[in-house]
Biopython code that builds the backbone (N, CA, C, O; Angstrom):
import numpy as np
from Bio.PDB.StructureBuilder import StructureBuilder

atoms = [
    (1, "MET", "N", (-0.228, -14.045, 6.378)),
    (1, "MET", "CA", (-0.698, -13.080, 7.354)),
    (1, "MET", "C", (-0.395, -11.651, 6.918)),
    (1, "MET", "O", (-0.740, -10.717, 7.641)),
    (2, "ALA", "N", (0.223, -11.451, 5.788)),
    (2, "ALA", "CA", (0.487, -10.106, 5.282)),
    (2, "ALA", "C", (-0.815, -9.482, 4.795)),
    (2, "ALA", "O", (-1.532, -10.064, 3.981)),
    (3, "LYS", "N", (-1.110, -8.278, 5.312)),
    (3, "LYS", "CA", (-2.359, -7.617, 4.943)),
    (3, "LYS", "C", (-2.167, -6.107, 4.930)),
    (3, "LYS", "O", (-1.216, -5.572, 5.501)),
    (4, "ILE", "N", (-3.100, -5.440, 4.261)),
    (4, "ILE", "CA", (-3.090, -3.977, 4.194)),
    (4, "ILE", "C", (-4.407, -3.481, 4.782)),
    (4, "ILE", "O", (-5.475, -4.031, 4.515)),
    (5, "GLN", "N", (-4.304, -2.423, 5.594)),
    (5, "GLN", "CA", (-5.485, -1.807, 6.183)),
    (5, "GLN", "C", (-5.408, -0.293, 5.995)),
    (5, "GLN", "O", (-4.322, 0.285, 5.978)),
    (6, "PHE", "N", (-6.576, 0.342, 5.854)),
    (6, "PHE", "CA", (-6.661, 1.803, 5.835)),
    (6, "PHE", "C", (-7.243, 2.322, 7.140)),
    (6, "PHE", "O", (-6.954, 3.444, 7.557)),
    (7, "SER", "N", (-8.056, 1.508, 7.776)),
    (7, "SER", "CA", (-8.592, 1.776, 9.110)),
    (7, "SER", "C", (-8.178, 0.591, 9.968)),
    (7, "SER", "O", (-8.323, -0.563, 9.563)),
    (8, "ARG", "N", (-7.670, 0.879, 11.138)),
    (8, "ARG", "CA", (-7.169, -0.205, 11.983)),
    (8, "ARG", "C", (-8.231, -1.277, 12.221)),
    (8, "ARG", "O", (-9.368, -0.984, 12.590)),
    (9, "GLY", "N", (-7.825, -2.530, 11.996)),
    (9, "GLY", "CA", (-8.706, -3.661, 12.246)),
    (9, "GLY", "C", (-9.566, -4.081, 11.063)),
    (9, "GLY", "O", (-10.247, -5.103, 11.137)),
    (10, "ILE", "N", (-9.551, -3.304, 9.954)),
    (10, "ILE", "CA", (-10.370, -3.646, 8.789)),
    (10, "ILE", "C", (-9.448, -3.914, 7.602)),
    (10, "ILE", "O", (-8.856, -2.988, 7.047)),
    (11, "ASP", "N", (-9.330, -5.189, 7.216)),
    (11, "ASP", "CA", (-8.442, -5.576, 6.117)),
    (11, "ASP", "C", (-9.014, -5.115, 4.782)),
    (11, "ASP", "O", (-10.214, -5.237, 4.537)),
    (12, "GLU", "N", (-8.149, -4.584, 3.921)),
    (12, "GLU", "CA", (-8.556, -4.197, 2.568)),
    (12, "GLU", "C", (-8.534, -5.446, 1.690)),
    (12, "GLU", "O", (-7.529, -6.154, 1.628)),
    (13, "GLN", "N", (-9.658, -5.711, 1.011)),
    (13, "GLN", "CA", (-9.781, -6.912, 0.180)),
    (13, "GLN", "C", (-9.289, -6.695, -1.252)),
    (13, "GLN", "O", (-8.876, -7.648, -1.914)),
    (14, "VAL", "N", (-9.330, -5.449, -1.734)),
    (14, "VAL", "CA", (-8.910, -5.152, -3.105)),
    (14, "VAL", "C", (-7.389, -5.209, -3.195)),
    (14, "VAL", "O", (-6.684, -4.630, -2.368)),
    (15, "ILE", "N", (-6.890, -5.917, -4.215)),
    (15, "ILE", "CA", (-5.451, -6.049, -4.429)),
    (15, "ILE", "C", (-4.984, -4.851, -5.261)),
    (15, "ILE", "O", (-5.550, -4.579, -6.320)),
    (16, "PRO", "N", (-3.962, -4.138, -4.797)),
    (16, "PRO", "CA", (-3.536, -2.929, -5.497)),
    (16, "PRO", "C", (-2.580, -3.209, -6.651)),
    (16, "PRO", "O", (-1.995, -4.287, -6.758)),
    (17, "GLU", "N", (-2.442, -2.207, -7.506)),
    (17, "GLU", "CA", (-1.323, -2.163, -8.445)),
    (17, "GLU", "C", (-0.220, -1.449, -7.678)),
    (17, "GLU", "O", (-0.464, -0.410, -7.064)),
    (18, "VAL", "N", (0.991, -1.996, -7.707)),
    (18, "VAL", "CA", (2.103, -1.419, -6.954)),
    (18, "VAL", "C", (3.217, -1.057, -7.929)),
    (18, "VAL", "O", (3.625, -1.878, -8.751)),
    (19, "ARG", "N", (3.704, 0.176, -7.831)),
    (19, "ARG", "CA", (4.819, 0.634, -8.667)),
    (19, "ARG", "C", (5.982, 0.986, -7.762)),
    (19, "ARG", "O", (5.828, 1.732, -6.795)),
    (20, "LEU", "N", (7.143, 0.448, -8.080)),
    (20, "LEU", "CA", (8.341, 0.688, -7.282)),
    (20, "LEU", "C", (9.368, 1.476, -8.066)),
    (20, "LEU", "O", (9.570, 1.241, -9.258)),
    (21, "THR", "N", (10.018, 2.414, -7.391)),
    (21, "THR", "CA", (11.190, 3.083, -7.946)),
    (21, "THR", "C", (12.272, 3.041, -6.882)),
    (21, "THR", "O", (11.988, 3.036, -5.685)),
    (22, "ARG", "N", (13.526, 3.012, -7.341)),
    (22, "ARG", "CA", (14.651, 2.965, -6.408)),
    (22, "ARG", "C", (15.771, 3.837, -6.932)),
    (22, "ARG", "O", (16.027, 3.876, -8.136)),
    (23, "SER", "N", (16.436, 4.534, -6.032)),
    (23, "SER", "CA", (17.542, 5.395, -6.447)),
    (23, "SER", "C", (18.693, 4.534, -6.976)),
    (23, "SER", "O", (18.799, 3.350, -6.655)),
    (24, "ARG", "N", (19.535, 5.142, -7.776)),
    (24, "ARG", "CA", (20.678, 4.405, -8.330)),
    (24, "ARG", "C", (21.587, 3.850, -7.238)),
    (24, "ARG", "O", (22.149, 2.765, -7.390)),
    (25, "SER", "N", (21.733, 4.588, -6.142)),
    (25, "SER", "CA", (22.587, 4.146, -5.043)),
    (25, "SER", "C", (21.944, 3.025, -4.226)),
    (25, "SER", "O", (22.630, 2.334, -3.474)),
    (26, "GLY", "N", (20.625, 2.843, -4.372)),
    (26, "GLY", "CA", (19.915, 1.826, -3.592)),
    (26, "GLY", "C", (19.594, 2.276, -2.185)),
    (26, "GLY", "O", (19.103, 1.486, -1.378)),
    (27, "GLU", "N", (19.862, 3.538, -1.875)),
    (27, "GLU", "CA", (19.664, 4.048, -0.521)),
    (27, "GLU", "C", (18.245, 4.550, -0.253)),
    (27, "GLU", "O", (17.866, 4.741, 0.903)),
    (28, "SER", "N", (17.457, 4.764, -1.310)),
    (28, "SER", "CA", (16.095, 5.235, -1.102)),
    (28, "SER", "C", (15.195, 4.681, -2.200)),
    (28, "SER", "O", (15.666, 4.192, -3.227)),
    (29, "GLY", "N", (13.900, 4.769, -1.961)),
    (29, "GLY", "CA", (12.955, 4.262, -2.950)),
    (29, "GLY", "C", (11.548, 4.727, -2.626)),
    (29, "GLY", "O", (11.287, 5.290, -1.563)),
    (30, "THR", "N", (10.654, 4.480, -3.561)),
    (30, "THR", "CA", (9.253, 4.857, -3.417)),
    (30, "THR", "C", (8.373, 3.705, -3.884)),
    (30, "THR", "O", (8.641, 3.082, -4.912)),
    (31, "ALA", "N", (7.330, 3.432, -3.125)),
    (31, "ALA", "CA", (6.319, 2.458, -3.538)),
    (31, "ALA", "C", (5.001, 3.209, -3.644)),
    (31, "ALA", "O", (4.571, 3.864, -2.694)),
    (32, "THR", "N", (4.360, 3.110, -4.809)),
    (32, "THR", "CA", (3.059, 3.738, -5.022)),
    (32, "THR", "C", (2.022, 2.641, -5.196)),
    (32, "THR", "O", (2.145, 1.787, -6.075)),
    (33, "PHE", "N", (1.004, 2.672, -4.353)),
    (33, "PHE", "CA", (-0.079, 1.692, -4.376)),
    (33, "PHE", "C", (-1.316, 2.358, -4.951)),
    (33, "PHE", "O", (-1.680, 3.456, -4.533)),
    (34, "ILE", "N", (-1.971, 1.698, -5.915)),
    (34, "ILE", "CA", (-3.218, 2.214, -6.469)),
    (34, "ILE", "C", (-4.291, 1.148, -6.291)),
    (34, "ILE", "O", (-4.191, 0.050, -6.838)),
    (35, "PHE", "N", (-5.315, 1.489, -5.520)),
    (35, "PHE", "CA", (-6.436, 0.598, -5.246)),
    (35, "PHE", "C", (-7.646, 1.108, -6.014)),
    (35, "PHE", "O", (-8.132, 2.203, -5.733)),
    (36, "GLN", "N", (-8.143, 0.340, -6.978)),
    (36, "GLN", "CA", (-9.349, 0.707, -7.717)),
    (36, "GLN", "C", (-10.577, 0.221, -6.955)),
    (36, "GLN", "O", (-10.690, -0.966, -6.649)),
    (37, "ASN", "N", (-11.486, 1.122, -6.653)),
    (37, "ASN", "CA", (-12.717, 0.812, -5.918)),
    (37, "ASN", "C", (-12.460, -0.014, -4.655)),
    (37, "ASN", "O", (-13.037, -1.090, -4.494)),
    (38, "PRO", "N", (-11.602, 0.478, -3.763)),
    (38, "PRO", "CA", (-11.302, -0.290, -2.555)),
    (38, "PRO", "C", (-12.493, -0.355, -1.606)),
    (38, "PRO", "O", (-13.358, 0.521, -1.609)),
    (39, "LYS", "N", (-12.522, -1.401, -0.800)),
    (39, "LYS", "CA", (-13.594, -1.583, 0.179)),
    (39, "LYS", "C", (-13.599, -0.446, 1.206)),
    (39, "LYS", "O", (-14.645, -0.116, 1.764)),
    (40, "ALA", "N", (-12.430, 0.150, 1.451)),
    (40, "ALA", "CA", (-12.336, 1.246, 2.419)),
    (40, "ALA", "C", (-13.220, 2.425, 2.025)),
    (40, "ALA", "O", (-13.584, 3.233, 2.880)),
    (41, "LEU", "N", (-13.568, 2.537, 0.743)),
    (41, "LEU", "CA", (-14.419, 3.637, 0.274)),
    (41, "LEU", "C", (-15.884, 3.234, 0.129)),
    (41, "LEU", "O", (-16.725, 4.086, -0.157)),
    (42, "ASP", "N", (-16.205, 1.962, 0.320)),
    (42, "ASP", "CA", (-17.557, 1.458, 0.089)),
    (42, "ASP", "C", (-18.641, 2.181, 0.865)),
    (42, "ASP", "O", (-19.601, 2.679, 0.278)),
    (43, "ALA", "N", (-18.497, 2.242, 2.154)),
    (43, "ALA", "CA", (-19.574, 2.772, 2.992)),
    (43, "ALA", "C", (-19.498, 4.289, 3.129)),
    (43, "ALA", "O", (-20.248, 4.884, 3.902)),
    (44, "GLY", "N", (-18.597, 4.910, 2.381)),
    (44, "GLY", "CA", (-18.440, 6.347, 2.507)),
    (44, "GLY", "C", (-17.772, 6.747, 3.807)),
    (44, "GLY", "O", (-17.915, 7.880, 4.267)),
    (45, "ASN", "N", (-17.043, 5.813, 4.398)),
    (45, "ASN", "CA", (-16.372, 6.073, 5.667)),
    (45, "ASN", "C", (-14.964, 6.620, 5.453)),
    (45, "ASN", "O", (-14.020, 6.183, 6.112)),
    (46, "THR", "N", (-14.821, 7.564, 4.541)),
    (46, "THR", "CA", (-13.487, 8.067, 4.226)),
    (46, "THR", "C", (-12.843, 8.767, 5.415)),
    (46, "THR", "O", (-11.618, 8.869, 5.475)),
    (47, "GLU", "N", (-13.647, 9.255, 6.370)),
    (47, "GLU", "CA", (-13.040, 9.901, 7.539)),
    (47, "GLU", "C", (-12.353, 8.875, 8.441)),
    (47, "GLU", "O", (-11.547, 9.246, 9.295)),
    (48, "ASP", "N", (-12.664, 7.589, 8.261)),
    (48, "ASP", "CA", (-12.026, 6.534, 9.045)),
    (48, "ASP", "C", (-10.653, 6.152, 8.500)),
    (48, "ASP", "O", (-9.913, 5.421, 9.159)),
    (49, "ILE", "N", (-10.302, 6.631, 7.312)),
    (49, "ILE", "CA", (-9.006, 6.306, 6.719)),
    (49, "ILE", "C", (-7.953, 7.175, 7.389)),
    (49, "ILE", "O", (-7.944, 8.397, 7.236)),
    (50, "THR", "N", (-7.066, 6.522, 8.136)),
    (50, "THR", "CA", (-6.061, 7.256, 8.918)),
    (50, "THR", "C", (-4.656, 7.062, 8.380)),
    (50, "THR", "O", (-3.703, 7.609, 8.937)),
    (51, "GLY", "N", (-4.508, 6.297, 7.314)),
    (51, "GLY", "CA", (-3.211, 5.995, 6.730)),
    (51, "GLY", "C", (-3.301, 4.629, 6.073)),
    (51, "GLY", "O", (-4.375, 4.032, 6.005)),
    (52, "MET", "N", (-2.171, 4.140, 5.591)),
    (52, "MET", "CA", (-2.128, 2.780, 5.061)),
    (52, "MET", "C", (-1.171, 1.982, 5.939)),
    (52, "MET", "O", (-0.021, 2.367, 6.150)),
    (53, "TYR", "N", (-1.677, 0.866, 6.441)),
    (53, "TYR", "CA", (-0.923, 0.012, 7.354)),
    (53, "TYR", "C", (-0.629, -1.304, 6.664)),
    (53, "TYR", "O", (-1.544, -2.024, 6.263)),
    (54, "MET", "N", (0.651, -1.615, 6.526)),
    (54, "MET", "CA", (1.078, -2.890, 5.940)),
    (54, "MET", "C", (1.532, -3.759, 7.108)),
    (54, "MET", "O", (2.529, -3.463, 7.766)),
    (55, "ILE", "N", (0.792, -4.829, 7.357)),
    (55, "ILE", "CA", (0.990, -5.622, 8.569)),
    (55, "ILE", "C", (1.390, -7.049, 8.201)),
    (55, "ILE", "O", (0.759, -7.686, 7.358)),
    (56, "ASP", "N", (2.441, -7.537, 8.843)),
    (56, "ASP", "CA", (2.849, -8.938, 8.692)),
    (56, "ASP", "C", (3.459, -9.411, 9.996)),
    (56, "ASP", "O", (3.389, -8.713, 11.008)),
    (57, "GLU", "N", (4.065, -10.606, 9.977)),
    (57, "GLU", "CA", (4.586, -11.164, 11.227)),
    (57, "GLU", "C", (5.751, -10.376, 11.817)),
    (57, "GLU", "O", (6.068, -10.543, 12.994)),
    (58, "GLU", "N", (6.395, -9.522, 11.023)),
    (58, "GLU", "CA", (7.492, -8.699, 11.541)),
    (58, "GLU", "C", (6.986, -7.439, 12.234)),
    (58, "GLU", "O", (7.721, -6.809, 12.995)),
    (59, "GLY", "N", (5.741, -7.073, 11.973)),
    (59, "GLY", "CA", (5.209, -5.859, 12.575)),
    (59, "GLY", "C", (4.396, -5.060, 11.587)),
    (59, "GLY", "O", (3.619, -5.616, 10.810)),
    (60, "GLU", "N", (4.577, -3.744, 11.618)),
    (60, "GLU", "CA", (3.734, -2.843, 10.837)),
    (60, "GLU", "C", (4.589, -1.773, 10.153)),
    (60, "GLU", "O", (5.515, -1.220, 10.746)),
    (61, "ILE", "N", (4.255, -1.500, 8.896)),
    (61, "ILE", "CA", (4.844, -0.394, 8.145)),
    (61, "ILE", "C", (3.700, 0.581, 7.895)),
    (61, "ILE", "O", (2.621, 0.173, 7.465)),
    (62, "VAL", "N", (3.926, 1.863, 8.159)),
    (62, "VAL", "CA", (2.844, 2.845, 8.064)),
    (62, "VAL", "C", (3.223, 3.986, 7.128)),
    (62, "VAL", "O", (4.355, 4.468, 7.144)),
    (63, "THR", "N", (2.265, 4.408, 6.316)),
    (63, "THR", "CA", (2.389, 5.661, 5.577)),
    (63, "THR", "C", (1.111, 6.459, 5.784)),
    (63, "THR", "O", (0.013, 5.905, 5.804)),
    (64, "ARG", "N", (1.269, 7.750, 5.936)),
    (64, "ARG", "CA", (0.110, 8.639, 6.098)),
    (64, "ARG", "C", (-0.242, 9.323, 4.778)),
    (64, "ARG", "O", (-1.222, 10.063, 4.697)),
    (65, "GLU", "N", (0.558, 9.073, 3.752)),
    (65, "GLU", "CA", (0.355, 9.727, 2.464)),
    (65, "GLU", "C", (-0.648, 8.930, 1.621)),
    (65, "GLU", "O", (-0.266, 8.134, 0.762)),
    (66, "VAL", "N", (-1.921, 9.160, 1.883)),
    (66, "VAL", "CA", (-3.010, 8.464, 1.196)),
    (66, "VAL", "C", (-3.932, 9.519, 0.594)),
    (66, "VAL", "O", (-4.373, 10.435, 1.288)),
    (67, "LYS", "N", (-4.224, 9.386, -0.706)),
    (67, "LYS", "CA", (-5.097, 10.342, -1.399)),
    (67, "LYS", "C", (-6.252, 9.594, -2.052)),
    (67, "LYS", "O", (-6.094, 8.478, -2.545)),
    (68, "GLY", "N", (-7.398, 10.226, -2.043)),
    (68, "GLY", "CA", (-8.565, 9.661, -2.708)),
    (68, "GLY", "C", (-8.723, 10.256, -4.097)),
    (68, "GLY", "O", (-8.377, 11.415, -4.328)),
    (69, "LYS", "N", (-9.248, 9.457, -5.020)),
    (69, "LYS", "CA", (-9.558, 9.932, -6.372)),
    (69, "LYS", "C", (-11.070, 9.827, -6.533)),
    (69, "LYS", "O", (-11.661, 8.765, -6.337)),
    (70, "PHE", "N", (-11.681, 10.952, -6.895)),
    (70, "PHE", "CA", (-13.135, 11.003, -7.031)),
    (70, "PHE", "C", (-13.507, 11.369, -8.463)),
    (70, "PHE", "O", (-12.885, 12.240, -9.072)),
    (71, "ILE", "N", (-14.520, 10.701, -8.994)),
    (71, "ILE", "CA", (-15.048, 11.008, -10.319)),
    (71, "ILE", "C", (-16.536, 11.297, -10.157)),
    (71, "ILE", "O", (-17.287, 10.464, -9.650)),
    (72, "ASN", "N", (-16.954, 12.481, -10.591)),
    (72, "ASN", "CA", (-18.342, 12.930, -10.429)),
    (72, "ASN", "C", (-18.796, 12.840, -8.976)),
    (72, "ASN", "O", (-19.941, 12.483, -8.698)),
    (73, "GLY", "N", (-17.903, 13.162, -8.061)),
    (73, "GLY", "CA", (-18.242, 13.174, -6.641)),
    (73, "GLY", "C", (-18.269, 11.814, -5.970)),
    (73, "GLY", "O", (-18.546, 11.719, -4.774)),
    (74, "LYS", "N", (-17.983, 10.756, -6.726)),
    (74, "LYS", "CA", (-17.998, 9.413, -6.144)),
    (74, "LYS", "C", (-16.564, 8.900, -6.011)),
    (74, "LYS", "O", (-15.752, 9.088, -6.918)),
    (75, "PRO", "N", (-16.247, 8.250, -4.883)),
    (75, "PRO", "CA", (-14.892, 7.725, -4.704)),
    (75, "PRO", "C", (-14.595, 6.592, -5.696)),
    (75, "PRO", "O", (-15.381, 5.653, -5.829)),
    (76, "GLU", "N", (-13.468, 6.690, -6.380)),
    (76, "GLU", "CA", (-13.067, 5.701, -7.390)),
    (76, "GLU", "C", (-11.842, 4.895, -6.972)),
    (76, "GLU", "O", (-11.770, 3.689, -7.209)),
    (77, "ALA", "N", (-10.882, 5.574, -6.349)),
    (77, "ALA", "CA", (-9.611, 4.914, -6.082)),
    (77, "ALA", "C", (-8.913, 5.567, -4.890)),
    (77, "ALA", "O", (-9.224, 6.692, -4.499)),
    (78, "LEU", "N", (-7.971, 4.830, -4.335)),
    (78, "LEU", "CA", (-7.064, 5.357, -3.324)),
    (78, "LEU", "C", (-5.649, 5.177, -3.824)),
    (78, "LEU", "O", (-5.305, 4.142, -4.395)),
    (79, "GLU", "N", (-4.831, 6.193, -3.605)),
    (79, "GLU", "CA", (-3.412, 6.106, -3.950)),
    (79, "GLU", "C", (-2.616, 6.363, -2.682)),
    (79, "GLU", "O", (-2.812, 7.377, -2.013)),
    (80, "ALA", "N", (-1.721, 5.445, -2.355)),
    (80, "ALA", "CA", (-0.876, 5.580, -1.174)),
    (80, "ALA", "C", (0.576, 5.540, -1.620)),
    (80, "ALA", "O", (0.947, 4.747, -2.485)),
    (81, "VAL", "N", (1.392, 6.394, -1.030)),
    (81, "VAL", "CA", (2.812, 6.447, -1.366)),
    (81, "VAL", "C", (3.609, 6.169, -0.098)),
    (81, "VAL", "O", (3.385, 6.794, 0.938)),
    (82, "TYR", "N", (4.544, 5.224, -0.192)),
    (82, "TYR", "CA", (5.434, 4.905, 0.922)),
    (82, "TYR", "C", (6.857, 5.223, 0.502)),
    (82, "TYR", "O", (7.358, 4.678, -0.482)),
    (83, "LEU", "N", (7.514, 6.114, 1.254)),
    (83, "LEU", "CA", (8.892, 6.505, 0.959)),
    (83, "LEU", "C", (9.846, 5.711, 1.831)),
    (83, "LEU", "O", (9.655, 5.597, 3.042)),
    (84, "MET", "N", (10.878, 5.163, 1.199)),
    (84, "MET", "CA", (11.904, 4.420, 1.926)),
    (84, "MET", "C", (13.187, 5.228, 1.856)),
    (84, "MET", "O", (13.675, 5.537, 0.769)),
    (85, "LYS", "N", (13.733, 5.571, 3.014)),
    (85, "LYS", "CA", (14.883, 6.475, 3.065)),
    (85, "LYS", "C", (16.195, 5.770, 3.376)),
    (85, "LYS", "O", (17.228, 6.422, 3.531)),
    (86, "SER", "N", (16.165, 4.444, 3.468)),
    (86, "SER", "CA", (17.405, 3.703, 3.746)),
    (86, "SER", "C", (17.312, 2.304, 3.146)),
    (86, "SER", "O", (16.231, 1.835, 2.791)),
    (87, "LYS", "N", (18.450, 1.658, 3.041)),
    (87, "LYS", "CA", (18.484, 0.287, 2.516)),
    (87, "LYS", "C", (17.705, -0.652, 3.451)),
    (87, "LYS", "O", (17.045, -1.580, 2.983)),
    (88, "ASP", "N", (17.779, -0.417, 4.760)),
    (88, "ASP", "CA", (17.037, -1.248, 5.724)),
    (88, "ASP", "C", (15.530, -1.129, 5.525)),
    (88, "ASP", "O", (14.813, -2.128, 5.579)),
    (89, "GLU", "N", (15.045, 0.104, 5.293)),
    (89, "GLU", "CA", (13.615, 0.290, 5.040)),
    (89, "GLU", "C", (13.203, -0.390, 3.736)),
    (89, "GLU", "O", (12.130, -0.989, 3.657)),
    (90, "TRP", "N", (14.055, -0.298, 2.712)),
    (90, "TRP", "CA", (13.781, -0.959, 1.425)),
    (90, "TRP", "C", (13.686, -2.469, 1.631)),
    (90, "TRP", "O", (12.741, -3.105, 1.166)),
    (91, "ASP", "N", (14.671, -3.040, 2.332)),
    (91, "ASP", "CA", (14.697, -4.492, 2.567)),
    (91, "ASP", "C", (13.469, -4.951, 3.353)),
    (91, "ASP", "O", (12.878, -5.985, 3.044)),
    (92, "ARG", "N", (13.091, -4.179, 4.368)),
    (92, "ARG", "CA", (11.910, -4.526, 5.173)),
    (92, "ARG", "C", (10.645, -4.490, 4.312)),
    (92, "ARG", "O", (9.798, -5.379, 4.398)),
    (93, "PHE", "N", (10.532, -3.453, 3.484)),
    (93, "PHE", "CA", (9.369, -3.344, 2.600)),
    (93, "PHE", "C", (9.319, -4.521, 1.627)),
    (93, "PHE", "O", (8.248, -5.084, 1.399)),
    (94, "MET", "N", (10.450, -4.896, 1.057)),
    (94, "MET", "CA", (10.486, -5.999, 0.097)),
    (94, "MET", "C", (10.111, -7.325, 0.754)),
    (94, "MET", "O", (9.486, -8.171, 0.115)),
    (95, "ARG", "N", (10.482, -7.520, 2.026)),
    (95, "ARG", "CA", (10.058, -8.736, 2.733)),
    (95, "ARG", "C", (8.541, -8.744, 2.895)),
    (95, "ARG", "O", (7.902, -9.778, 2.703)),
    (96, "PHE", "N", (7.959, -7.584, 3.252)),
    (96, "PHE", "CA", (6.501, -7.501, 3.351)),
    (96, "PHE", "C", (5.867, -7.815, 2.007)),
    (96, "PHE", "O", (4.934, -8.616, 1.939)),
    (97, "MET", "N", (6.358, -7.197, 0.932)),
    (97, "MET", "CA", (5.763, -7.383, -0.392)),
    (97, "MET", "C", (5.877, -8.830, -0.857)),
    (97, "MET", "O", (4.971, -9.334, -1.521)),
    (98, "GLN", "N", (6.966, -9.500, -0.523)),
    (98, "GLN", "CA", (7.121, -10.915, -0.879)),
    (98, "GLN", "C", (6.004, -11.736, -0.241)),
    (98, "GLN", "O", (5.374, -12.563, -0.900)),
    (99, "ARG", "N", (5.767, -11.500, 1.042)),
    (99, "ARG", "CA", (4.695, -12.226, 1.750)),
    (99, "ARG", "C", (3.326, -11.870, 1.185)),
    (99, "ARG", "O", (2.490, -12.746, 0.963)),
    (100, "TYR", "N", (3.101, -10.572, 0.953)),
    (100, "TYR", "CA", (1.811, -10.109, 0.433)),
    (100, "TYR", "C", (1.564, -10.677, -0.959)),
    (100, "TYR", "O", (0.451, -11.102, -1.268)),
    (101, "ALA", "N", (2.587, -10.686, -1.795)),
    (101, "ALA", "CA", (2.460, -11.204, -3.159)),
    (101, "ALA", "C", (2.137, -12.695, -3.148)),
    (101, "ALA", "O", (1.287, -13.150, -3.913)),
    (102, "GLU", "N", (2.806, -13.455, -2.291)),
    (102, "GLU", "CA", (2.560, -14.903, -2.215)),
    (102, "GLU", "C", (1.122, -15.191, -1.788)),
    (102, "GLU", "O", (0.489, -16.104, -2.319)),
    (103, "GLU", "N", (0.609, -14.425, -0.840)),
    (103, "GLU", "CA", (-0.748, -14.659, -0.334)),
    (103, "GLU", "C", (-1.824, -14.216, -1.311)),
    (103, "GLU", "O", (-2.941, -14.731, -1.275)),
    (104, "ASN", "N", (-1.498, -13.258, -2.192)),
    (104, "ASN", "CA", (-2.511, -12.676, -3.058)),
    (104, "ASN", "C", (-2.268, -12.913, -4.550)),
    (104, "ASN", "O", (-2.947, -12.323, -5.390)),
    (105, "GLY", "N", (-1.308, -13.769, -4.881)),
    (105, "GLY", "CA", (-1.079, -14.131, -6.275)),
    (105, "GLY", "C", (-0.555, -13.006, -7.140)),
    (105, "GLY", "O", (-0.900, -12.923, -8.319)),
    (106, "LEU", "N", (0.267, -12.142, -6.583)),
    (106, "LEU", "CA", (0.837, -11.045, -7.368)),
    (106, "LEU", "C", (2.119, -11.482, -8.045)),
    (106, "LEU", "O", (2.825, -12.362, -7.552)),
    (107, "GLY", "N", (2.418, -10.862, -9.183)),
    (107, "GLY", "CA", (3.669, -11.115, -9.892)),
    (107, "GLY", "C", (4.476, -9.842, -9.985)),
    (107, "GLY", "O", (4.012, -8.770, -9.597)),
    (108, "PHE", "N", (5.699, -9.962, -10.507)),
    (108, "PHE", "CA", (6.598, -8.815, -10.608)),
    (108, "PHE", "C", (7.042, -8.656, -12.050)),
    (108, "PHE", "O", (7.505, -9.611, -12.672)),
    (109, "ASN", "N", (6.901, -7.445, -12.584)),
    (109, "ASN", "CA", (7.353, -7.139, -13.953)),
    (109, "ASN", "C", (8.329, -5.978, -13.904)),
    (109, "ASN", "O", (8.020, -4.924, -13.349)),
    (110, "LYS", "N", (9.510, -6.170, -14.486)),
    (110, "LYS", "CA", (10.453, -5.055, -14.578)),
    (110, "LYS", "C", (10.083, -4.195, -15.767)),
    (110, "LYS", "O", (9.640, -4.698, -16.799)),
    (111, "SER", "N", (10.271, -2.882, -15.614)),
    (111, "SER", "CA", (9.936, -1.987, -16.733)),
    (111, "SER", "C", (11.111, -1.871, -17.687)),
    (111, "SER", "O", (11.024, -1.163, -18.691)),
]
sb = StructureBuilder()
sb.init_structure("model")
sb.init_model(0)
sb.init_chain("A")
sb.init_seg("    ")
for serial, (resi, resn, name, xyz) in enumerate(atoms, 1):
    if name == "N":
        sb.init_residue(resn, " ", resi, " ")
    sb.init_atom(name, np.array(xyz, "f"), 0.0, 1.0, " ", f" {name:<3s}", serial, name[0])
structure = sb.get_structure()
């Protein structure tokens, strides 16, 4: 049941590339999502994008930091950044990502 939406009620079908960074203390971190040719940009309904919503059985995680990438005036990608400012936020995000990864066949590679 883990899903990502850019407009409430419309699930994003494209699986993103996700990059994680974490502070040495473990107290903060950043997740950067890159969606190539996401469905949210298909119909040109970019004004309907109100943020990125990560939804699972525990509830919802929201970030408003979503940017579009355009090439020759056409939408190519969306980049969303989620900042985690505490260990609890990091742990909650990782539980969401575990569920999302299992449902969508994602793997984890350490750099």
